[in-house]
Rosetta silent file (secondary structure, phi, psi, omega in degrees, C-alpha in Angstrom):
SEQUENCE: MRLPGPGYPAPAKLNLFLHVVGRRPDGYHLLQGAFTLIDRCDEIRIRVRPDGAIARVNDVPGVAPADDLAVRAARRLQQATGSAMGADIEVGKRIPMGGGLGGGSSDAATVLMALDRLWATRVPAPELRALGESLGADVPFFLFGESAWVEGIGERISPLAVPPRWYAVLEPPEPVPTAAIFAAPELTRNTEPLKMEDFSAHPERVFGGDVANDLESAAVTRFPAVGARLAWLRSRAPARMTGSGGCVFAAFESREAAQRVIDALPEGMQGFVARGLERHPMRERI
SCORE:     score description
SCORE:     0.000 S_00000001
   1 L     0.000  127.563 -178.468  114.526   99.536   52.101 S_00000001
   2 L  -102.541  109.210 -178.087  117.315   99.055   54.735 S_00000001
   3 L   -71.027  147.086  175.131  120.802   99.941   53.554 S_00000001
   4 L   -81.774  163.965  171.931  123.733   97.882   54.859 S_00000001
   5 L    98.870 -179.024 -171.367  126.726   99.326   56.721 S_00000001
   6 L   -75.841  152.419  174.308  127.027  101.887   59.472 S_00000001
   7 L   -93.469  148.535 -175.223  124.466  104.655   60.213 S_00000001
   8 E  -110.502  133.225 -177.090  125.672  108.300   60.506 S_00000001
   9 E   -71.192  137.767  176.810  124.189  110.378   63.207 S_00000001
  10 E  -123.126   90.945 -177.607  122.256  113.654   62.434 S_00000001
  11 E   -73.671  154.626  168.026  121.644  115.401   65.906 S_00000001
  12 E   -77.182  164.122  174.822  118.945  117.908   66.721 S_00000001
  13 E  -125.509  151.901  167.713  119.598  121.338   67.970 S_00000001
  14 E  -114.494  133.943  167.654  118.048  123.607   70.510 S_00000001
  15 E   -84.962  104.346  178.817  118.078  127.448   70.303 S_00000001
  16 E   -56.390  -35.230  163.412  118.867  128.290   73.829 S_00000001
  17 E  -151.266  160.775  169.870  117.700  131.738   72.945 S_00000001
  18 E  -150.355  109.417  177.778  116.886  133.518   69.575 S_00000001
  19 E  -102.333  145.402  174.279  116.622  137.085   68.964 S_00000001
  20 E  -103.616  113.192 -169.967  115.611  138.943   65.863 S_00000001
  21 E  -105.654   -4.556 -178.529  117.856  141.997   65.630 S_00000001
  22 E   177.809 -174.838  173.128  117.066  143.290   62.130 S_00000001
  23 E  -145.499  135.160  174.405  116.074  142.546   58.585 S_00000001
  24 L   -67.298  159.860  170.191  118.020  142.747   55.385 S_00000001
  25 L   -59.437  -27.326  175.802  116.751  144.605   52.341 S_00000001
  26 L   -80.286    5.217  177.935  116.183  141.230   50.717 S_00000001
  27 L   101.736  -30.210 -175.819  113.809  140.173   53.359 S_00000001
  28 L   -66.015  138.965  177.982  116.056  137.788   55.336 S_00000001
  29 E   -83.720  139.998  173.516  115.955  138.282   59.079 S_00000001
  30 E   -95.294  123.999 -173.750  119.146  138.928   61.134 S_00000001
  31 E  -106.202  163.254 -179.540  119.402  136.734   64.019 S_00000001
  32 E  -148.010  128.887  179.830  121.394  136.382   67.225 S_00000001
  33 E  -173.001  172.562  175.779  121.358  133.311   69.460 S_00000001
  34 E  -108.307  123.971  173.665  123.095  130.395   71.403 S_00000001
  35 E  -114.187  143.306  175.312  122.737  127.022   69.634 S_00000001
  36 E  -136.827  145.819  173.402  123.519  123.673   71.143 S_00000001
  37 E   -84.882  151.419  173.342  123.396  120.077   69.755 S_00000001
  38 E  -134.290  163.608 -171.064  121.475  117.378   71.636 S_00000001
  39 E   -80.282   11.789  176.052  121.613  113.654   71.395 S_00000001
  40 E   -85.321  123.162 -169.708  118.227  113.110   69.708 S_00000001
  41 E  -129.534  134.186  149.430  119.414  111.986   66.233 S_00000001
  42 E   -67.565  161.461  176.373  118.186  111.020   62.915 S_00000001
  43 E  -127.540  128.467 -177.650  120.178  108.259   61.281 S_00000001
  44 E  -108.317  118.779  169.803  121.443  108.551   57.809 S_00000001
  45 E  -111.005  144.725 -174.349  122.752  105.466   55.874 S_00000001
  46 E  -138.456  137.037  175.608  124.492  105.725   52.548 S_00000001
  47 E  -126.089  113.775 -173.626  125.588  103.389   49.893 S_00000001
  48 E   -65.305  140.200  178.289  128.007  104.747   47.316 S_00000001
  49 E  -123.118  148.360 -178.062  127.110  104.143   43.766 S_00000001
  50 L   -82.410  -14.754 -167.170  129.514  104.304   40.780 S_00000001
  51 L   -95.986    6.178 -179.168  126.957  105.599   38.190 S_00000001
  52 L    84.791  -12.744  178.987  126.401  109.082   39.583 S_00000001
  53 L   -75.796  144.246 -176.809  122.809  108.613   40.446 S_00000001
  54 E  -127.219  127.015 -177.557  121.499  109.955   43.762 S_00000001
  55 E  -144.890  137.105  164.156  118.366  108.457   45.206 S_00000001
  56 E   -81.388  137.040 -175.508  116.466  108.306   48.624 S_00000001
  57 L  -105.585   -0.694  177.725  115.587  104.679   49.101 S_00000001
  58 L  -129.995  163.483  175.767  112.851  105.022   51.865 S_00000001
  59 L   -79.247  142.501  173.008  109.749  106.954   52.327 S_00000001
  60 L  -128.004  104.160  178.830  109.687  110.117   54.608 S_00000001
  61 L   -43.671  125.403  172.829  106.157  111.193   55.363 S_00000001
  62 L    86.323  -10.171 -172.429  105.332  114.620   54.050 S_00000001
  63 L  -122.044  103.792  171.837  108.746  114.980   52.285 S_00000001
  64 L   -64.668  140.899  174.940  109.284  114.189   48.589 S_00000001
  65 H   -40.826  -42.858 -168.654  112.605  112.944   47.498 S_00000001
  66 H   -75.714  -23.236 -172.225  113.301  115.893   45.321 S_00000001
  67 H  -100.516   -8.892 -172.407  112.516  118.377   48.268 S_00000001
  68 L   -73.611  122.644 -177.944  114.461  116.397   50.840 S_00000001
  69 H   -55.972  -31.899  175.703  117.418  118.368   52.088 S_00000001
  70 H   -55.088  -47.933 -174.954  119.504  115.111   52.372 S_00000001
  71 H   -66.627  -42.551 -178.703  119.042  114.479   48.751 S_00000001
  72 H   -70.632  -32.896 -177.615  119.663  118.075   47.774 S_00000001
  73 H   -70.710  -41.898  176.049  122.861  118.283   49.857 S_00000001
  74 H   -59.303  -46.987  176.375  124.304  115.282   47.889 S_00000001
  75 H   -58.804  -37.703  177.145  123.442  116.764   44.599 S_00000001
  76 H   -63.851  -46.275 -179.042  124.933  120.090   45.643 S_00000001
  77 H   -58.410  -46.498 -176.740  128.214  118.411   46.772 S_00000001
  78 H   -60.472  -42.984  177.227  128.220  116.535   43.417 S_00000001
  79 H   -65.589  -39.313 -171.616  127.775  119.651   41.428 S_00000001
  80 H   -69.417  -34.202 -172.242  130.301  121.692   43.426 S_00000001
  81 H  -107.335   -9.728  179.151  133.025  119.061   43.081 S_00000001
  82 L    59.453   38.783  177.994  132.189  117.503   39.768 S_00000001
  83 L   -66.819  139.114  174.863  132.283  114.071   41.473 S_00000001
  84 L   -93.628   -3.843 -177.252  131.208  111.120   39.222 S_00000001
  85 L   -86.259  166.476  179.654  130.138  109.184   42.071 S_00000001
  86 E  -129.109 -165.469 -177.808  126.440  108.731   43.329 S_00000001
  87 E  -162.864  140.436  164.805  124.730  107.597   46.408 S_00000001
  88 E   -95.827  135.346 -178.542  121.671  105.716   47.826 S_00000001
  89 E  -131.879  134.362 -179.293  120.458  107.497   50.866 S_00000001
  90 E  -115.121  128.892  176.914  118.228  106.185   53.719 S_00000001
  91 E  -105.904  104.089  174.153  116.812  108.813   56.072 S_00000001
  92 E   -89.227  110.979 -176.095  115.819  107.371   59.485 S_00000001
  93 L   -91.310  120.771  160.407  113.628  110.087   61.215 S_00000001
  94 L  -130.615   -8.590  169.962  113.637  110.469   64.989 S_00000001
  95 L   -77.930  124.506  176.689  113.752  114.172   65.152 S_00000001
  96 L   -55.128  128.102 -175.736  110.200  115.592   65.190 S_00000001
  97 L   -82.446  140.848 -171.628  109.583  117.296   61.969 S_00000001
  98 L    59.271   37.161 -178.700  108.515  121.049   61.922 S_00000001
  99 L  -111.187    2.256 -179.460  109.462  121.380   65.551 S_00000001
 100 L    86.671    5.860 -178.205  112.264  123.793   65.398 S_00000001
 101 L   -91.482   -4.666  170.677  114.933  121.180   66.122 S_00000001
 102 L    75.383   33.893 -171.468  116.691  121.490   62.672 S_00000001
 103 H   -63.606  -52.455 -178.818  116.167  117.907   61.607 S_00000001
 104 H   -63.681  -36.943  175.933  116.243  118.509   57.895 S_00000001
 105 H   -68.879  -36.746  172.131  119.170  120.749   58.160 S_00000001
 106 H   -62.564  -41.490  176.849  121.074  118.265   60.257 S_00000001
 107 H   -57.885  -44.700 -179.880  120.400  115.476   57.790 S_00000001
 108 H   -59.839  -47.219 -178.493  121.853  117.693   55.065 S_00000001
 109 H   -63.740  -40.631  177.139  124.918  118.431   57.019 S_00000001
 110 H   -65.130  -42.066  170.261  125.589  114.820   57.823 S_00000001
 111 H   -57.439  -43.978  178.006  125.238  113.887   54.167 S_00000001
 112 H   -61.346  -46.613 -177.538  127.751  116.498   53.245 S_00000001
 113 H   -70.259  -43.388 -177.007  130.273  115.348   55.955 S_00000001
 114 H   -73.636  -38.464 -178.405  129.825  111.677   55.140 S_00000001
 115 H   -74.716  -33.711  175.033  129.911  112.001   51.355 S_00000001
 116 H   -56.850  -22.850  170.232  132.823  114.309   51.398 S_00000001
 117 H   -92.509  -41.849  178.730  134.749  111.377   52.697 S_00000001
 118 H   -60.483  -48.186  177.779  133.040  108.566   50.999 S_00000001
 119 L   -72.761  -16.649 -175.656  133.493  110.305   47.739 S_00000001
 120 L    60.646   34.008  178.678  137.104  111.534   48.701 S_00000001
 121 L   -81.786  -27.281  167.370  136.148  115.127   47.545 S_00000001
 122 L    56.406   51.700 -179.450  137.931  116.537   50.611 S_00000001
 123 L   -80.705  134.260  173.085  136.191  120.014   50.426 S_00000001
 124 L   -52.299  142.983 -173.890  137.742  122.576   52.910 S_00000001
 125 H   -55.310  -44.305 -174.125  135.585  123.227   55.997 S_00000001
 126 H   -64.129  -33.102 -170.227  134.781  126.878   55.049 S_00000001
 127 H   -81.091  -36.074  174.853  133.779  125.873   51.514 S_00000001
 128 H   -57.112  -47.250 -177.331  131.604  122.942   52.982 S_00000001
 129 H   -70.671  -28.224  177.357  129.741  125.370   55.231 S_00000001
 130 H   -70.045  -38.408  172.390  129.207  127.764   52.238 S_00000001
 131 H   -53.592  -48.371 -177.262  127.624  124.723   50.363 S_00000001
 132 H   -60.899  -43.597  178.359  125.557  124.180   53.520 S_00000001
 133 H   -55.728  -32.215 -177.218  124.438  127.855   53.657 S_00000001
 134 H   -76.109  -17.019 -179.288  122.936  127.531   50.168 S_00000001
 135 H   -93.341  -29.939 -177.245  120.750  124.731   51.386 S_00000001
 136 L   176.255  156.838 -170.591  119.353  126.237   54.548 S_00000001
 137 L   -66.400  -31.970 -177.247  120.226  128.611   57.350 S_00000001
 138 L   -86.561  -13.350 -176.165  120.913  125.998   60.096 S_00000001
 139 H   -55.342  -50.276 -179.482  123.085  123.824   57.887 S_00000001
 140 H   -57.442  -32.948  175.221  126.322  125.691   58.621 S_00000001
 141 H   -63.206  -45.171  176.930  125.805  125.339   62.268 S_00000001
 142 H   -68.297  -27.064  176.983  125.501  121.563   62.174 S_00000001
 143 H   -75.398  -27.558  178.628  128.637  121.465   59.943 S_00000001
 144 H   -68.909  -40.568  159.511  130.388  123.680   62.518 S_00000001
 145 L    84.643   21.329  172.671  129.600  120.829   64.904 S_00000001
 146 E  -159.449  162.480 -174.334  129.640  122.383   68.445 S_00000001
 147 L   -56.290  139.657 -169.346  127.728  124.705   70.611 S_00000001
 148 E  -147.243  155.283  163.466  127.835  128.158   69.173 S_00000001
 149 E   -90.991  127.542 -174.494  126.996  131.809   69.089 S_00000001
 150 E  -120.071  135.957  179.101  125.249  132.416   65.836 S_00000001
 151 E  -135.385 -177.873 -178.933  124.569  135.651   64.023 S_00000001
 152 E    72.122 -138.136  172.634  123.541  137.050   60.707 S_00000001
 153 L  -101.772   20.519  178.547  121.202  134.834   58.892 S_00000001
 154 L   119.763   -3.251 -171.133  122.892  131.802   60.465 S_00000001
 155 L  -100.276  -13.482  170.227  126.283  132.012   58.692 S_00000001
 156 E   -96.064  108.997 -171.036  128.350  133.756   61.382 S_00000001
 157 E  -123.093  135.423  172.651  129.306  131.224   63.844 S_00000001
 158 E  -131.661  136.632 -178.306  131.611  131.271   66.855 S_00000001
 159 E   -59.526  140.830 -172.841  132.293  128.657   69.443 S_00000001
 160 L  -142.574  117.739  175.502  130.496  129.165   72.714 S_00000001
 161 L   -62.891  127.541  172.943  130.873  127.180   75.922 S_00000001
 162 L  -119.705  126.870  175.233  127.396  125.904   77.142 S_00000001
 163 L   -58.181  136.322 -175.206  127.113  124.431   80.493 S_00000001
 164 L   -53.353  134.771  175.608  126.217  120.655   80.488 S_00000001
 165 L  -147.746  150.240  163.345  122.556  120.163   80.708 S_00000001
 166 E  -103.446  152.039 -173.912  119.730  117.517   80.229 S_00000001
 167 E  -123.963  139.254  165.378  116.640  118.814   78.519 S_00000001
 168 E   -96.991  113.843 -169.384  113.001  117.976   78.701 S_00000001
 169 E  -115.105  116.390 -179.506  111.662  118.522   75.221 S_00000001
 170 E   -95.109  134.378 -174.327  107.844  118.625   74.455 S_00000001
 171 E  -100.590  154.415 -179.833  106.817  117.996   70.818 S_00000001
 172 L   -86.582  151.166  178.598  103.864  119.905   69.104 S_00000001
 173 L   -75.974   -7.717  171.726  100.977  117.766   67.744 S_00000001
 174 L  -152.559  154.925 -172.054  101.588  119.228   64.288 S_00000001
 175 L   -63.613  147.336  176.968  104.378  120.852   62.476 S_00000001
 176 L  -104.105  115.367 -173.505  104.871  124.665   62.727 S_00000001
 177 L   -77.231  129.312 -174.858  105.727  126.213   59.393 S_00000001
 178 H   -63.003  -45.009 -171.037  108.840  128.544   59.721 S_00000001
 179 H   -64.001  -40.210  174.784  107.837  130.817   56.870 S_00000001
 180 H   -59.919  -45.798 -178.821  104.391  131.713   58.607 S_00000001
 181 H   -60.887  -47.123  176.208  106.188  132.551   61.833 S_00000001
 182 H   -65.274  -28.705  176.832  108.770  134.854   60.280 S_00000001
 183 H   -77.255  -13.744 -173.043  106.055  136.560   58.212 S_00000001
 184 L   -51.018  125.963 -177.914  103.920  137.421   61.282 S_00000001
 185 L   -58.207  -35.798 -174.077  103.327  141.117   61.115 S_00000001
 186 L   -85.981    0.563  179.508  103.683  141.531   65.011 S_00000001
 187 L   -55.465  128.865  169.341  107.107  139.802   65.043 S_00000001
 188 L   -70.966  122.679 -175.234  109.660  141.727   67.019 S_00000001
 189 L  -124.983   12.197 -178.551  112.551  142.534   64.589 S_00000001
 190 L  -132.811   37.066 -177.367  114.593  145.043   66.514 S_00000001
 191 L   -69.407  133.156 -174.692  115.784  143.423   69.673 S_00000001
 192 L   -58.302  117.435 -172.228  118.915  145.136   70.871 S_00000001
 193 L   -63.020  150.465 -177.327  121.959  143.000   69.912 S_00000001
 194 L  -106.298  169.951  179.101  124.040  141.369   72.743 S_00000001
 195 L  -104.314  124.836  176.858  127.675  140.845   73.053 S_00000001
 196 H   -57.775  -31.572  177.242  129.008  137.243   72.893 S_00000001
 197 H   -48.314  -43.923 -176.582  131.780  138.242   75.331 S_00000001
 198 H   -61.632  -36.130 -178.951  129.259  138.667   78.074 S_00000001
 199 H   -76.658  -34.680  174.557  128.026  135.074   77.518 S_00000001
 200 H   -68.042  -36.066  174.153  131.545  133.657   77.353 S_00000001
 201 H   -73.664  -24.924  176.051  132.376  135.121   80.706 S_00000001
 202 L  -135.460   77.623 -171.855  129.004  133.957   82.262 S_00000001
 203 H   -66.104  -13.101 -178.608  127.961  131.009   80.033 S_00000001
 204 H   -71.685  -12.912 -178.063  124.970  130.263   82.431 S_00000001
 205 H   -74.276   -9.629  178.181  123.191  133.388   80.899 S_00000001
 206 H   -67.892  -19.057  176.305  122.161  131.337   77.979 S_00000001
 207 H   -96.923   -9.837 -172.834  119.418  129.933   80.346 S_00000001
 208 L   -76.107  175.320 -175.598  118.629  133.231   81.988 S_00000001
 209 L   -84.984   -1.625  175.271  115.587  135.432   81.975 S_00000001
 210 L   -92.812    5.015  165.508  117.247  138.277   80.110 S_00000001
 211 L  -118.135  167.438  178.651  117.127  136.264   76.821 S_00000001
 212 L  -154.752 -171.383  164.629  114.204  134.834   75.011 S_00000001
 213 E  -117.159  116.051 -172.498  112.968  133.511   71.746 S_00000001
 214 L   -73.114   -6.599  176.244  111.394  136.342   69.770 S_00000001
 215 L   -86.091   -8.293 -168.728  109.468  133.968   67.636 S_00000001
 216 H   -73.711  -35.223  176.349  107.584  132.442   70.391 S_00000001
 217 H   -62.853  -41.601 -179.154  104.738  134.910   70.707 S_00000001
 218 H   -70.619  -32.201  174.577  103.844  134.651   67.004 S_00000001
 219 H   -69.397  -40.002  177.586  103.991  130.882   67.272 S_00000001
 220 H   -69.803  -41.759 -179.110  101.760  130.603   70.384 S_00000001
 221 H   -55.954  -44.018 -171.456   99.242  132.977   68.849 S_00000001
 222 H   -81.729  -34.131 -177.673   98.973  130.931   65.654 S_00000001
 223 L  -131.194   90.003 -178.807   99.307  127.448   67.335 S_00000001
 224 H   -48.149  -47.695  179.827   97.448  127.269   70.657 S_00000001
 225 H   -47.168  -37.977  179.245   98.919  123.745   71.244 S_00000001
 226 H   -70.109  -43.168  173.552  102.402  125.177   71.472 S_00000001
 227 H   -58.983  -35.903  178.461  101.245  127.692   74.053 S_00000001
 228 H   -68.729  -36.659  177.270   99.549  124.976   76.028 S_00000001
 229 H   -73.504  -37.507  169.702  102.672  122.983   76.176 S_00000001
 230 H   -55.969  -44.211 -178.628  104.797  125.984   77.042 S_00000001
 231 H   -69.137  -34.896  179.108  102.533  126.927   79.817 S_00000001
 232 H   -72.919  -30.724 -178.139  102.486  123.413   81.359 S_00000001
 233 H   -74.714  -37.380 -171.821  106.366  123.154   81.176 S_00000001
 234 H   -74.039  -23.231  172.453  106.725  126.625   82.681 S_00000001
 235 L   -69.309   -5.702 -179.729  104.574  125.446   85.687 S_00000001
 236 L  -125.908  -26.240  174.401  107.510  123.183   86.463 S_00000001
 237 L  -161.874  165.850  173.196  110.684  124.918   85.333 S_00000001
 238 L   -63.669  135.298 -168.635  111.813  127.935   83.259 S_00000001
 239 L  -150.317  153.145  173.227  111.141  127.065   79.577 S_00000001
 240 E  -148.735  178.132  178.906  111.034  128.512   76.135 S_00000001
 241 E   -83.994  147.699  167.270  110.464  127.576   72.556 S_00000001
 242 L  -103.867  144.463 -174.525  113.151  126.453   70.088 S_00000001
 243 L    52.818 -132.289  176.012  113.542  127.901   66.642 S_00000001
 244 L   -99.944   17.437  175.810  110.290  128.887   64.968 S_00000001
 245 L    94.358  173.309    0.503  108.531  126.214   66.927 S_00000001
 246 L  -114.707   28.311  174.883  106.842  124.303   67.976 S_00000001
 247 L   -81.982  143.557 -178.612  108.918  122.139   70.292 S_00000001
 248 E  -119.843  152.624 -173.822  109.463  123.617   73.765 S_00000001
 249 E  -151.934  157.609  167.836  112.211  122.693   76.378 S_00000001
 250 E  -134.742  142.901 -172.484  113.521  123.255   79.825 S_00000001
 251 E   -95.068  139.422 -175.970  117.036  122.664   81.000 S_00000001
 252 E  -133.206  156.758  179.196  117.879  120.434   84.081 S_00000001
 253 L   -76.394  -19.952 -174.878  121.053  119.576   86.025 S_00000001
 254 L  -142.592  158.161  171.252  120.383  115.814   85.711 S_00000001
 255 H   -55.950  -45.966 -178.789  118.713  113.173   83.616 S_00000001
 256 H   -55.931  -46.415  178.519  116.529  112.211   86.481 S_00000001
 257 H   -59.152  -41.266 -179.855  115.174  115.660   86.914 S_00000001
 258 H   -70.435  -32.690  179.057  114.326  116.052   83.304 S_00000001
 259 H   -72.344  -25.520  175.004  112.772  112.527   83.183 S_00000001
 260 H   -70.093  -28.161  174.454  110.396  113.305   85.976 S_00000001
 261 H   -70.562  -36.442  179.211  108.892  116.013   83.961 S_00000001
 262 H   -71.023  -35.589 -179.774  108.464  113.850   80.914 S_00000001
 263 H   -68.723  -19.524 -178.736  106.931  111.160   83.093 S_00000001
 264 L   -96.385   10.039  177.604  104.390  113.619   84.478 S_00000001
 265 L   -59.351  140.029  174.435  103.129  114.656   80.983 S_00000001
 266 L   -74.157  157.709  177.603   99.316  114.739   80.775 S_00000001
 267 L   -56.297  139.293  174.546   97.593  112.568   78.236 S_00000001
 268 L   101.158  -14.137  172.494   97.829  113.965   74.806 S_00000001
 269 L  -106.267  144.628  176.999  101.282  115.467   75.235 S_00000001
 270 E  -122.202  160.621  174.768  104.463  113.876   74.108 S_00000001
 271 E  -179.615 -179.550 -175.153  108.076  114.543   74.693 S_00000001
 272 E  -153.633  159.814  169.500  111.573  113.016   75.354 S_00000001
 273 E   -92.182  138.082  177.260  114.641  113.598   77.359 S_00000001
 274 E  -144.173  147.642 -178.077  117.887  114.651   75.688 S_00000001
 275 E  -100.431  147.435 -175.857  121.379  115.420   76.707 S_00000001
 276 E   -76.177  148.767 -177.285  123.323  118.467   75.458 S_00000001
 277 E  -116.693  136.466  177.476  126.280  117.514   73.270 S_00000001
 278 L   -82.334  -25.922 -177.276  129.664  119.489   73.176 S_00000001
 279 E  -142.739  149.059  178.011  130.502  118.090   69.800 S_00000001
 280 L   -59.534  125.984 -173.689  128.893  116.769   66.772 S_00000001
 281 L   -68.966   -9.498  176.579  129.119  112.863   66.962 S_00000001
 282 H   -68.824  -24.727  179.527  130.204  112.659   63.282 S_00000001
 283 H   -62.374  -24.757 -178.578  133.528  114.211   64.438 S_00000001
 284 H   -90.601  -16.857 -166.677  134.170  110.866   66.255 S_00000001
 285 H   -93.264  -53.907 -170.790  132.797  108.674   63.494 S_00000001
 286 L  -130.210    0.000    0.000  134.698  109.749   60.218 S_00000001
């Protein structure tokens, strides 16, 4: 089913680096990293309903409506505000699922931002991010809506200037389950914390060799296809994995340079070129 009206963008993200610096007593991992938005977007369409019902109107392979973060976000906002309004939600997927690009979390953030205005609930930004945190660790970043230094379990967010770049992003042939990577016994969980001020003074460090993705080794061990793509990309440029995998990426100064890498992909590998975004496109829409 195709809903009428405008589509709302839900951009993907890249973890330019991601360190695991500790673990809380409740088992949650403490993270530190630089996140940026890219212009690879899902599209969310919404039709407001007066009867309070919330429904996803299209199929999303592998995701039941009740488990969809977009649907859960709408229900959470409805519960938090007491709104009597409902919504039909269409989720158009372009972000690879299970790739570490945050597609589900971004969908949830876009639904929260759009419905907050369509329902006229006008939830203050800190409270909206708190709602997002209850849905998933990446949701507050997407609600924050710009490149950021992220700490804690994803809830401590500060703006961070990231040099403009184009990215060649390679997709895994199968989703990589986040829980399995974080549960890996060999995962490094005590990386020395860094200071955001050092990166604010030298923003190009987010692409440097003194930072990494601590989840990469565990993902490559369990999913050889991720390792194969990472090795291929590293033969052409410095590269790393995003999130818990399995997408891998390299940064370039121009679209043309990134496109040359994607054009050279061997048979059986897929990828795309994306531009880094300074701000979430929803900020310009509503």
